[in-house]
N, CA, C and O atoms as a CHARMM CRD file, in Angstrom:
* protein
*
  316
    1    1 MET  N    -60.94900  76.72800-201.40700 PROA 1      0.00000
    2    1 MET  CA   -60.42400  77.81000-202.22400 PROA 1      0.00000
    3    1 MET  C    -59.09900  77.34800-202.82500 PROA 1      0.00000
    4    1 MET  O    -58.26500  76.75200-202.14300 PROA 1      0.00000
    5    2 THR  N    -58.92700  77.63000-204.08900 PROA 2      0.00000
    6    2 THR  CA   -57.67600  77.26800-204.74100 PROA 2      0.00000
    7    2 THR  C    -56.59700  78.30100-204.40100 PROA 2      0.00000
    8    2 THR  O    -56.90200  79.41700-203.98100 PROA 2      0.00000
    9    3 ALA  N    -55.34800  77.91600-204.58600 PROA 3      0.00000
   10    3 ALA  CA   -54.24000  78.83400-204.32000 PROA 3      0.00000
   11    3 ALA  C    -54.30500  80.03300-205.26500 PROA 3      0.00000
   12    3 ALA  O    -53.97900  81.15300-204.87200 PROA 3      0.00000
   13    4 GLU  N    -54.72300  79.80200-206.50600 PROA 4      0.00000
   14    4 GLU  CA   -54.82600  80.89400-207.47500 PROA 4      0.00000
   15    4 GLU  C    -55.90600  81.89300-207.05000 PROA 4      0.00000
   16    4 GLU  O    -55.70200  83.10500-207.12000 PROA 4      0.00000
   17    5 ARG  N    -57.04400  81.37800-206.61200 PROA 5      0.00000
   18    5 ARG  CA   -58.12800  82.25600-206.15300 PROA 5      0.00000
   19    5 ARG  C    -57.71300  83.00000-204.88400 PROA 5      0.00000
   20    5 ARG  O    -58.00800  84.18500-204.73500 PROA 5      0.00000
   21    6 ALA  N    -57.03000  82.30600-203.97000 PROA 6      0.00000
   22    6 ALA  CA   -56.55700  82.94100-202.74100 PROA 6      0.00000
   23    6 ALA  C    -55.60200  84.08400-203.07000 PROA 6      0.00000
   24    6 ALA  O    -55.67400  85.14600-202.45100 PROA 6      0.00000
   25    7 GLU  N    -54.70700  83.87800-204.03800 PROA 7      0.00000
   26    7 GLU  CA   -53.77000  84.93600-204.42000 PROA 7      0.00000
   27    7 GLU  C    -54.51900  86.12900-205.01200 PROA 7      0.00000
   28    7 GLU  O    -54.19200  87.27700-204.71200 PROA 7      0.00000
   29    8 GLU  N    -55.51300  85.86400-205.84300 PROA 8      0.00000
   30    8 GLU  CA   -56.30800  86.93400-206.44100 PROA 8      0.00000
   31    8 GLU  C    -57.02500  87.75100-205.36400 PROA 8      0.00000
   32    8 GLU  O    -57.00600  88.98200-205.39300 PROA 8      0.00000
   33    9 VAL  N    -57.65100  87.06200-204.42200 PROA 9      0.00000
   34    9 VAL  CA   -58.36900  87.72500-203.33800 PROA 9      0.00000
   35    9 VAL  C    -57.39300  88.51200-202.46600 PROA 9      0.00000
   36    9 VAL  O    -57.68600  89.63800-202.06500 PROA 9      0.00000
   37   10 CYS  N    -56.24800  87.92800-202.17700 PROA 10     0.00000
   38   10 CYS  CA   -55.25600  88.58100-201.30900 PROA 10     0.00000
   39   10 CYS  C    -54.66200  89.82100-201.95800 PROA 10     0.00000
   40   10 CYS  O    -54.44200  90.82900-201.28800 PROA 10     0.00000
   41   11 ARG  N    -54.40300  89.75400-203.24600 PROA 11     0.00000
   42   11 ARG  CA   -53.86300  90.95000-203.91700 PROA 11     0.00000
   43   11 ARG  C    -54.84200  92.11400-203.80700 PROA 11     0.00000
   44   11 ARG  O    -54.43800  93.25100-203.56500 PROA 11     0.00000
   45   12 ALA  N    -56.12200  91.82900-203.98500 PROA 12     0.00000
   46   12 ALA  CA   -57.14000  92.87600-203.84600 PROA 12     0.00000
   47   12 ALA  C    -57.23100  93.34500-202.39600 PROA 12     0.00000
   48   12 ALA  O    -57.34900  94.54300-202.13900 PROA 12     0.00000
   49   13 GLU  N    -57.17800  92.40500-201.44500 PROA 13     0.00000
   50   13 GLU  CA   -57.24500  92.75100-200.01900 PROA 13     0.00000
   51   13 GLU  C    -56.07200  93.61700-199.60500 PROA 13     0.00000
   52   13 GLU  O    -56.24700  94.60300-198.88900 PROA 13     0.00000
   53   14 LEU  N    -54.87800  93.25500-200.05000 PROA 14     0.00000
   54   14 LEU  CA   -53.69000  94.01700-199.67100 PROA 14     0.00000
   55   14 LEU  C    -53.68300  95.40200-200.30000 PROA 14     0.00000
   56   14 LEU  O    -53.14800  96.34200-199.71300 PROA 14     0.00000
   57   15 ALA  N    -54.26500  95.54200-201.47700 PROA 15     0.00000
   58   15 ALA  CA   -54.35800  96.86100-202.10300 PROA 15     0.00000
   59   15 ALA  C    -55.24400  97.78400-201.27200 PROA 15     0.00000
   60   15 ALA  O    -54.98400  98.98400-201.18100 PROA 15     0.00000
   61   16 ARG  N    -56.29600  97.21800-200.66200 PROA 16     0.00000
   62   16 ARG  CA   -57.19000  98.01100-199.81500 PROA 16     0.00000
   63   16 ARG  C    -56.61600  98.21100-198.41500 PROA 16     0.00000
   64   16 ARG  O    -57.05100  99.11100-197.69700 PROA 16     0.00000
   65   17 ALA  N    -55.65200  97.39400-198.01800 PROA 17     0.00000
   66   17 ALA  CA   -55.13500  97.42300-196.64800 PROA 17     0.00000
   67   17 ALA  C    -54.03100  98.44200-196.44800 PROA 17     0.00000
   68   17 ALA  O    -53.41100  98.47500-195.38500 PROA 17     0.00000
   69   18 SER  N    -53.77500  99.26500-197.43300 PROA 18     0.00000
   70   18 SER  CA   -52.73100 100.26200-197.28600 PROA 18     0.00000
   71   18 SER  C    -53.12100 101.26400-196.19600 PROA 18     0.00000
   72   18 SER  O    -54.23400 101.22700-195.67200 PROA 18     0.00000
   73   19 VAL  N    -52.21800 102.12900-195.87800 PROA 19     0.00000
   74   19 VAL  CA   -52.48200 103.16800-194.88200 PROA 19     0.00000
   75   19 VAL  C    -53.60400 104.05800-195.37900 PROA 19     0.00000
   76   19 VAL  O    -53.57600 104.52900-196.51600 PROA 19     0.00000
   77   20 GLN  N    -54.58800 104.28500-194.53000 PROA 20     0.00000
   78   20 GLN  CA   -55.73800 105.10400-194.90500 PROA 20     0.00000
   79   20 GLN  C    -55.85500 106.29800-193.96100 PROA 20     0.00000
   80   20 GLN  O    -56.30300 106.14700-192.82400 PROA 20     0.00000
   81   21 PRO  N    -55.45900 107.48000-194.42200 PROA 21     0.00000
   82   21 PRO  CA   -55.58700 108.68100-193.58500 PROA 21     0.00000
   83   21 PRO  C    -57.01600 109.20700-193.61500 PROA 21     0.00000
   84   21 PRO  O    -57.77600 108.93300-194.54400 PROA 21     0.00000
   85   22 SER  N    -57.36200 109.96100-192.59300 PROA 22     0.00000
   86   22 SER  CA   -58.67100 110.61700-192.56300 PROA 22     0.00000
   87   22 SER  C    -58.52700 111.96100-191.87300 PROA 22     0.00000
   88   22 SER  O    -57.66000 112.15100-191.02100 PROA 22     0.00000
   89   23 ILE  N    -59.39500 112.89000-192.25800 PROA 23     0.00000
   90   23 ILE  CA   -59.40500 114.20600-191.63700 PROA 23     0.00000
   91   23 ILE  C    -60.85400 114.68900-191.60600 PROA 23     0.00000
   92   23 ILE  O    -61.63100 114.41900-192.52200 PROA 23     0.00000
   93   24 GLY  N    -61.19400 115.39100-190.56300 PROA 24     0.00000
   94   24 GLY  CA   -62.54700 115.92000-190.45200 PROA 24     0.00000
   95   24 GLY  C    -62.53700 117.29400-189.81000 PROA 24     0.00000
   96   24 GLY  O    -61.73900 117.57300-188.91500 PROA 24     0.00000
   97   25 ILE  N    -63.43000 118.14300-190.27800 PROA 25     0.00000
   98   25 ILE  CA   -63.60500 119.48400-189.72500 PROA 25     0.00000
   99   25 ILE  C    -65.10400 119.68400-189.54400 PROA 25     0.00000
  100   25 ILE  O    -65.88800 119.36800-190.43900 PROA 25     0.00000
  101   26 GLY  N    -65.49800 120.20000-188.40500 PROA 26     0.00000
  102   26 GLY  CA   -66.92200 120.40000-188.17400 PROA 26     0.00000
  103   26 GLY  C    -67.19000 121.45700-187.12800 PROA 26     0.00000
  104   26 GLY  O    -66.27900 121.95200-186.46600 PROA 26     0.00000
  105   27 ILE  N    -68.44200 121.78800-186.99700 PROA 27     0.00000
  106   27 ILE  CA   -68.87500 122.75000-185.99000 PROA 27     0.00000
  107   27 ILE  C    -69.98900 122.09500-185.19600 PROA 27     0.00000
  108   27 ILE  O    -70.95700 121.58700-185.76300 PROA 27     0.00000
  109   28 GLY  N    -69.84700 122.11100-183.89700 PROA 28     0.00000
  110   28 GLY  CA   -70.85800 121.54200-183.01800 PROA 28     0.00000
  111   28 GLY  C    -71.24200 122.54200-181.94900 PROA 28     0.00000
  112   28 GLY  O    -70.87100 123.71300-182.02600 PROA 28     0.00000
  113   29 SER  N    -71.97300 122.09200-180.96500 PROA 29     0.00000
  114   29 SER  CA   -72.41200 122.98700-179.89500 PROA 29     0.00000
  115   29 SER  C    -71.23400 123.54400-179.09700 PROA 29     0.00000
  116   29 SER  O    -71.35000 124.59600-178.46800 PROA 29     0.00000
  117   30 GLY  N    -70.10300 122.84200-179.12000 PROA 30     0.00000
  118   30 GLY  CA   -68.92300 123.32200-178.40900 PROA 30     0.00000
  119   30 GLY  C    -68.01300 124.17300-179.26700 PROA 30     0.00000
  120   30 GLY  O    -66.94300 124.57600-178.81100 PROA 30     0.00000
  121   31 GLY  N    -68.41000 124.45900-180.50400 PROA 31     0.00000
  122   31 GLY  CA   -67.59100 125.25900-181.39900 PROA 31     0.00000
  123   31 GLY  C    -66.93200 124.40200-182.46000 PROA 31     0.00000
  124   31 GLY  O    -67.25300 123.22200-182.60500 PROA 31     0.00000
  125   32 PRO  N    -66.00500 124.99800-183.20600 PROA 32     0.00000
  126   32 PRO  CA   -65.33100 124.27200-184.28500 PROA 32     0.00000
  127   32 PRO  C    -64.46000 123.13600-183.72900 PROA 32     0.00000
  128   32 PRO  O    -63.85700 123.26600-182.66400 PROA 32     0.00000
  129   33 ARG  N    -64.40600 122.03100-184.46400 PROA 33     0.00000
  130   33 ARG  CA   -63.59000 120.88700-184.06900 PROA 33     0.00000
  131   33 ARG  C    -62.84200 120.35800-185.28600 PROA 33     0.00000
  132   33 ARG  O    -63.31500 120.47300-186.41700 PROA 33     0.00000
  133   34 VAL  N    -61.69100 119.78700-185.04600 PROA 34     0.00000
  134   34 VAL  CA   -60.92400 119.12100-186.10300 PROA 34     0.00000
  135   34 VAL  C    -60.57900 117.71900-185.62200 PROA 34     0.00000
  136   34 VAL  O    -60.47100 117.46100-184.42300 PROA 34     0.00000
  137   35 ARG  N    -60.41000 116.82900-186.57700 PROA 35     0.00000
  138   35 ARG  CA   -60.07800 115.45200-186.25100 PROA 35     0.00000
  139   35 ARG  C    -59.19600 114.91200-187.37400 PROA 35     0.00000
  140   35 ARG  O    -59.38800 115.24600-188.54300 PROA 35     0.00000
  141   36 GLY  N    -58.25500 114.09600-187.01400 PROA 36     0.00000
  142   36 GLY  CA   -57.40700 113.44400-188.00400 PROA 36     0.00000
  143   36 GLY  C    -57.02100 112.07300-187.50600 PROA 36     0.00000
  144   36 GLY  O    -56.99500 111.82700-186.30000 PROA 36     0.00000
  145   37 GLY  N    -56.72600 111.18700-188.41900 PROA 37     0.00000
  146   37 GLY  CA   -56.34300 109.85100-188.00500 PROA 37     0.00000
  147   37 GLY  C    -55.74800 109.05900-189.14800 PROA 37     0.00000
  148   37 GLY  O    -55.72500 109.49400-190.29900 PROA 37     0.00000
  149   38 VAL  N    -55.27000 107.89200-188.79300 PROA 38     0.00000
  150   38 VAL  CA   -54.70400 106.97900-189.77100 PROA 38     0.00000
  151   38 VAL  C    -54.98900 105.55300-189.30300 PROA 38     0.00000
  152   38 VAL  O    -54.85400 105.24600-188.11900 PROA 38     0.00000
  153   39 THR  N    -55.38000 104.69200-190.22700 PROA 39     0.00000
  154   39 THR  CA   -55.58500 103.27900-189.92000 PROA 39     0.00000
  155   39 THR  C    -54.79800 102.44900-190.91900 PROA 39     0.00000
  156   39 THR  O    -54.55200 102.86800-192.05000 PROA 39     0.00000
  157   40 PHE  N    -54.40800 101.25600-190.47000 PROA 40     0.00000
  158   40 PHE  CA   -53.64900 100.36400-191.34500 PROA 40     0.00000
  159   40 PHE  C    -53.75000  98.94800-190.83100 PROA 40     0.00000
  160   40 PHE  O    -54.13700  98.70900-189.68700 PROA 40     0.00000
  161   41 ASP  N    -53.39700  98.01600-191.68800 PROA 41     0.00000
  162   41 ASP  CA   -53.40400  96.60200-191.37500 PROA 41     0.00000
  163   41 ASP  C    -52.33000  96.32000-190.32700 PROA 41     0.00000
  164   41 ASP  O    -51.21600  96.83500-190.42800 PROA 41     0.00000
  165   42 ALA  N    -52.65700  95.51000-189.32700 PROA 42     0.00000
  166   42 ALA  CA   -51.71400  95.22500-188.24100 PROA 42     0.00000
  167   42 ALA  C    -50.41700  94.60100-188.74700 PROA 42     0.00000
  168   42 ALA  O    -49.37300  94.78100-188.12000 PROA 42     0.00000
  169   43 SER  N    -50.45300  93.87500-189.86100 PROA 43     0.00000
  170   43 SER  CA   -49.22600  93.26000-190.37300 PROA 43     0.00000
  171   43 SER  C    -48.23300  94.31000-190.84800 PROA 43     0.00000
  172   43 SER  O    -47.04300  94.02200-190.97200 PROA 43     0.00000
  173   44 THR  N    -48.70400  95.52100-191.11400 PROA 44     0.00000
  174   44 THR  CA   -47.81600  96.61200-191.49100 PROA 44     0.00000
  175   44 THR  C    -46.86800  96.93700-190.34000 PROA 44     0.00000
  176   44 THR  O    -45.70800  97.28500-190.56100 PROA 44     0.00000
  177   45 LEU  N    -47.37200  96.82100-189.10000 PROA 45     0.00000
  178   45 LEU  CA   -46.54400  97.10500-187.92700 PROA 45     0.00000
  179   45 LEU  C    -45.41300  96.10700-187.76800 PROA 45     0.00000
  180   45 LEU  O    -44.36700  96.43900-187.20900 PROA 45     0.00000
  181   46 ALA  N    -45.60700  94.89300-188.25000 PROA 46     0.00000
  182   46 ALA  CA   -44.59300  93.85300-188.09500 PROA 46     0.00000
  183   46 ALA  C    -43.41100  94.06200-189.02700 PROA 46     0.00000
  184   46 ALA  O    -42.40500  93.36100-188.91700 PROA 46     0.00000
  185   47 GLY  N    -43.51700  95.01100-189.93600 PROA 47     0.00000
  186   47 GLY  CA   -42.41700  95.29400-190.85100 PROA 47     0.00000
  187   47 GLY  C    -42.28700  94.26700-191.95300 PROA 47     0.00000
  188   47 GLY  O    -41.21800  94.14100-192.54900 PROA 47     0.00000
  189   48 ALA  N    -43.34800  93.52800-192.24200 PROA 48     0.00000
  190   48 ALA  CA   -43.30200  92.51300-193.28200 PROA 48     0.00000
  191   48 ALA  C    -43.19700  93.17000-194.65500 PROA 48     0.00000
  192   48 ALA  O    -43.75400  94.24300-194.89100 PROA 48     0.00000
  193   49 THR  N    -42.47400  92.50800-195.55300 PROA 49     0.00000
  194   49 THR  CA   -42.37600  92.98700-196.92900 PROA 49     0.00000
  195   49 THR  C    -43.69400  92.68900-197.64300 PROA 49     0.00000
  196   49 THR  O    -44.47700  91.87100-197.16000 PROA 49     0.00000
  197   50 PRO  N    -43.95300  93.33000-198.77100 PROA 50     0.00000
  198   50 PRO  CA   -45.17600  93.02100-199.52000 PROA 50     0.00000
  199   50 PRO  C    -45.27400  91.53500-199.89000 PROA 50     0.00000
  200   50 PRO  O    -46.36100  90.95900-199.85600 PROA 50     0.00000
  201   51 GLU  N    -44.15400  90.92000-200.23900 PROA 51     0.00000
  202   51 GLU  CA   -44.14900  89.50000-200.59200 PROA 51     0.00000
  203   51 GLU  C    -44.51300  88.63300-199.37800 PROA 51     0.00000
  204   51 GLU  O    -45.26000  87.66200-199.50000 PROA 51     0.00000
  205   52 GLU  N    -43.97800  88.99700-198.21400 PROA 52     0.00000
  206   52 GLU  CA   -44.29400  88.25300-196.98300 PROA 52     0.00000
  207   52 GLU  C    -45.75900  88.41800-196.60900 PROA 52     0.00000
  208   52 GLU  O    -46.40500  87.46600-196.16900 PROA 52     0.00000
  209   53 ARG  N    -46.28000  89.62000-196.78400 PROA 53     0.00000
  210   53 ARG  CA   -47.69900  89.85900-196.47900 PROA 53     0.00000
  211   53 ARG  C    -48.60000  89.07700-197.42500 PROA 53     0.00000
  212   53 ARG  O    -49.62100  88.53700-196.99900 PROA 53     0.00000
  213   54 LEU  N    -48.23200  89.00800-198.71200 PROA 54     0.00000
  214   54 LEU  CA   -49.02200  88.24700-199.68000 PROA 54     0.00000
  215   54 LEU  C    -48.99900  86.76400-199.33100 PROA 54     0.00000
  216   54 LEU  O    -50.04500  86.11400-199.33300 PROA 54     0.00000
  217   55 ALA  N    -47.82200  86.22100-199.03200 PROA 55     0.00000
  218   55 ALA  CA   -47.70600  84.79900-198.68600 PROA 55     0.00000
  219   55 ALA  C    -48.51400  84.47500-197.42600 PROA 55     0.00000
  220   55 ALA  O    -49.18100  83.44300-197.36000 PROA 55     0.00000
  221   56 ALA  N    -48.44900  85.36100-196.42700 PROA 56     0.00000
  222   56 ALA  CA   -49.20500  85.14100-195.18500 PROA 56     0.00000
  223   56 ALA  C    -50.70600  85.18900-195.45500 PROA 56     0.00000
  224   56 ALA  O    -51.46500  84.40600-194.88300 PROA 56     0.00000
  225   57 CYS  N    -51.13600  86.10100-196.32200 PROA 57     0.00000
  226   57 CYS  CA   -52.54900  86.21500-196.66000 PROA 57     0.00000
  227   57 CYS  C    -53.03300  84.95500-197.37600 PROA 57     0.00000
  228   57 CYS  O    -54.11600  84.45100-197.08000 PROA 57     0.00000
  229   58 ILE  N    -52.24400  84.45200-198.30400 PROA 58     0.00000
  230   58 ILE  CA   -52.63300  83.23600-199.03000 PROA 58     0.00000
  231   58 ILE  C    -52.75700  82.06700-198.06100 PROA 58     0.00000
  232   58 ILE  O    -53.71500  81.29800-198.13100 PROA 58     0.00000
  233   59 ARG  N    -51.77900  81.92900-197.14600 PROA 59     0.00000
  234   59 ARG  CA   -51.86000  80.85200-196.13600 PROA 59     0.00000
  235   59 ARG  C    -53.11900  81.01400-195.28700 PROA 59     0.00000
  236   59 ARG  O    -53.81600  80.03800-195.00900 PROA 59     0.00000
  237   60 ARG  N    -53.40600  82.24800-194.87700 PROA 60     0.00000
  238   60 ARG  CA   -54.58300  82.52200-194.04600 PROA 60     0.00000
  239   60 ARG  C    -55.86100  82.18500-194.79500 PROA 60     0.00000
  240   60 ARG  O    -56.75600  81.54700-194.24200 PROA 60     0.00000
  241   61 ARG  N    -55.95100  82.60500-196.03900 PROA 61     0.00000
  242   61 ARG  CA   -57.14500  82.33300-196.84100 PROA 61     0.00000
  243   61 ARG  C    -57.33500  80.82800-197.06100 PROA 61     0.00000
  244   61 ARG  O    -58.45200  80.31700-196.98000 PROA 61     0.00000
  245   62 MET  N    -56.24500  80.13800-197.33600 PROA 62     0.00000
  246   62 MET  CA   -56.32200  78.69300-197.57100 PROA 62     0.00000
  247   62 MET  C    -56.76400  77.96100-196.30300 PROA 62     0.00000
  248   62 MET  O    -57.42800  76.92700-196.38200 PROA 62     0.00000
  249   63 ALA  N    -56.39900  78.49400-195.13700 PROA 63     0.00000
  250   63 ALA  CA   -56.77500  77.88000-193.85600 PROA 63     0.00000
  251   63 ALA  C    -58.16700  78.31300-193.39900 PROA 63     0.00000
  252   63 ALA  O    -58.73000  77.72300-192.47700 PROA 63     0.00000
  253   64 GLY  N    -58.72600  79.35000-194.04900 PROA 64     0.00000
  254   64 GLY  CA   -60.05000  79.83900-193.66200 PROA 64     0.00000
  255   64 GLY  C    -60.03900  80.74700-192.44300 PROA 64     0.00000
  256   64 GLY  O    -61.07600  80.94000-191.80900 PROA 64     0.00000
  257   65 ASP  N    -58.87700  81.30800-192.10500 PROA 65     0.00000
  258   65 ASP  CA   -58.76300  82.20400-190.94800 PROA 65     0.00000
  259   65 ASP  C    -59.23200  83.61600-191.30300 PROA 65     0.00000
  260   65 ASP  O    -59.22300  83.99100-192.47500 PROA 65     0.00000
  261   66 PRO  N    -59.64400  84.40900-190.29200 PROA 66     0.00000
  262   66 PRO  CA   -60.10300  85.77900-190.54200 PROA 66     0.00000
  263   66 PRO  C    -58.93400  86.70400-190.87600 PROA 66     0.00000
  264   66 PRO  O    -57.77900  86.37000-190.60900 PROA 66     0.00000
  265   67 PRO  N    -59.23200  87.86400-191.45700 PROA 67     0.00000
  266   67 PRO  CA   -58.17000  88.82600-191.76700 PROA 67     0.00000
  267   67 PRO  C    -57.56200  89.40100-190.49500 PROA 67     0.00000
  268   67 PRO  O    -58.19100  89.38500-189.43700 PROA 67     0.00000
  269   68 PRO  N    -56.32700  89.91200-190.60000 PROA 68     0.00000
  270   68 PRO  CA   -55.71000  90.52900-189.42400 PROA 68     0.00000
  271   68 PRO  C    -56.46600  91.79500-189.04100 PROA 68     0.00000
  272   68 PRO  O    -57.11800  92.41000-189.88500 PROA 68     0.00000
  273   69 PRO  N    -56.38200  92.18400-187.77800 PROA 69     0.00000
  274   69 PRO  CA   -57.09800  93.39500-187.35100 PROA 69     0.00000
  275   69 PRO  C    -56.48200  94.64700-187.96500 PROA 69     0.00000
  276   69 PRO  O    -55.30300  94.67700-188.31900 PROA 69     0.00000
  277   70 ARG  N    -57.30400  95.66500-188.08000 PROA 70     0.00000
  278   70 ARG  CA   -56.80600  96.97300-188.49200 PROA 70     0.00000
  279   70 ARG  C    -56.58500  97.78000-187.22800 PROA 70     0.00000
  280   70 ARG  O    -57.35800  97.67500-186.27500 PROA 70     0.00000
  281   71 VAL  N    -55.55000  98.57200-187.21400 PROA 71     0.00000
  282   71 VAL  CA   -55.23500  99.41100-186.06600 PROA 71     0.00000
  283   71 VAL  C    -55.16300 100.85200-186.53900 PROA 71     0.00000
  284   71 VAL  O    -55.00600 101.12100-187.73000 PROA 71     0.00000
  285   72 GLY  N    -55.27800 101.75900-185.60900 PROA 72     0.00000
  286   72 GLY  CA   -55.22000 103.14800-186.00700 PROA 72     0.00000
  287   72 GLY  C    -55.01800 104.09600-184.85400 PROA 72     0.00000
  288   72 GLY  O    -55.05100 103.71900-183.68200 PROA 72     0.00000
  289   73 VAL  N    -54.81000 105.32700-185.22400 PROA 73     0.00000
  290   73 VAL  CA   -54.62300 106.40800-184.27100 PROA 73     0.00000
  291   73 VAL  C    -55.50700 107.56000-184.73200 PROA 73     0.00000
  292   73 VAL  O    -55.56000 107.88400-185.91800 PROA 73     0.00000
  293   74 SER  N    -56.19400 108.16700-183.78400 PROA 74     0.00000
  294   74 SER  CA   -57.05600 109.29500-184.11400 PROA 74     0.00000
  295   74 SER  C    -56.83000 110.38900-183.08100 PROA 74     0.00000
  296   74 SER  O    -56.73100 110.11300-181.88500 PROA 74     0.00000
  297   75 VAL  N    -56.74900 111.61700-183.54100 PROA 75     0.00000
  298   75 VAL  CA   -56.58300 112.76600-182.65500 PROA 75     0.00000
  299   75 VAL  C    -57.59200 113.83000-183.05100 PROA 75     0.00000
  300   75 VAL  O    -58.01500 113.89900-184.20500 PROA 75     0.00000
  301   76 GLY  N    -57.96800 114.64300-182.10600 PROA 76     0.00000
  302   76 GLY  CA   -58.91100 115.70900-182.42100 PROA 76     0.00000
  303   76 GLY  C    -58.94100 116.72800-181.29800 PROA 76     0.00000
  304   76 GLY  O    -58.39400 116.49900-180.21900 PROA 76     0.00000
  305   77 GLY  N    -59.57400 117.83800-181.56000 PROA 77     0.00000
  306   77 GLY  CA   -59.69000 118.87000-180.55100 PROA 77     0.00000
  307   77 GLY  C    -60.49700 120.05100-181.06300 PROA 77     0.00000
  308   77 GLY  O    -60.94100 120.08400-182.21100 PROA 77     0.00000
  309   78 ARG  N    -60.66600 121.00200-180.18500 PROA 78     0.00000
  310   78 ARG  CA   -61.41300 122.21600-180.52700 PROA 78     0.00000
  311   78 ARG  C    -60.44200 123.24400-181.07000 PROA 78     0.00000
  312   78 ARG  O    -59.26900 123.27700-180.69900 PROA 78     0.00000
  313   79 LEU  N    -60.94600 124.06800-181.94100 PROA 79     0.00000
  314   79 LEU  CA   -60.12400 125.18000-182.46200 PROA 79     0.00000
  315   79 LEU  C    -60.19800 126.36700-181.54800 PROA 79     0.00000
  316   79 LEU  O    -59.57600 127.39400-181.81800 PROA 79     0.00000
C-alpha cells in the first residue's frame, strides 16, 4: 500500500471512528425497557490529537496491522 492510499483509507476510517451513540426503547415480556450506549475508537481514550491519530493509522496501515479495538459503554433497564 502506498502512503497516499494509506492516508486516503485512514481519513475515511477516522471519519467513521468518531463517537457513536445509540439508544433503544422496546417492550418485552418483562415490560418496557430502555437502553443507551456509546462506542468509540480506543485511540480516542489516549487523548491523541486528530493529526496524531491520522499518523498512527497511516503507520498501522503501512505495516499491515489491524485497526485498534472499539470500546463502549451500554446501560439499560426497565421502566
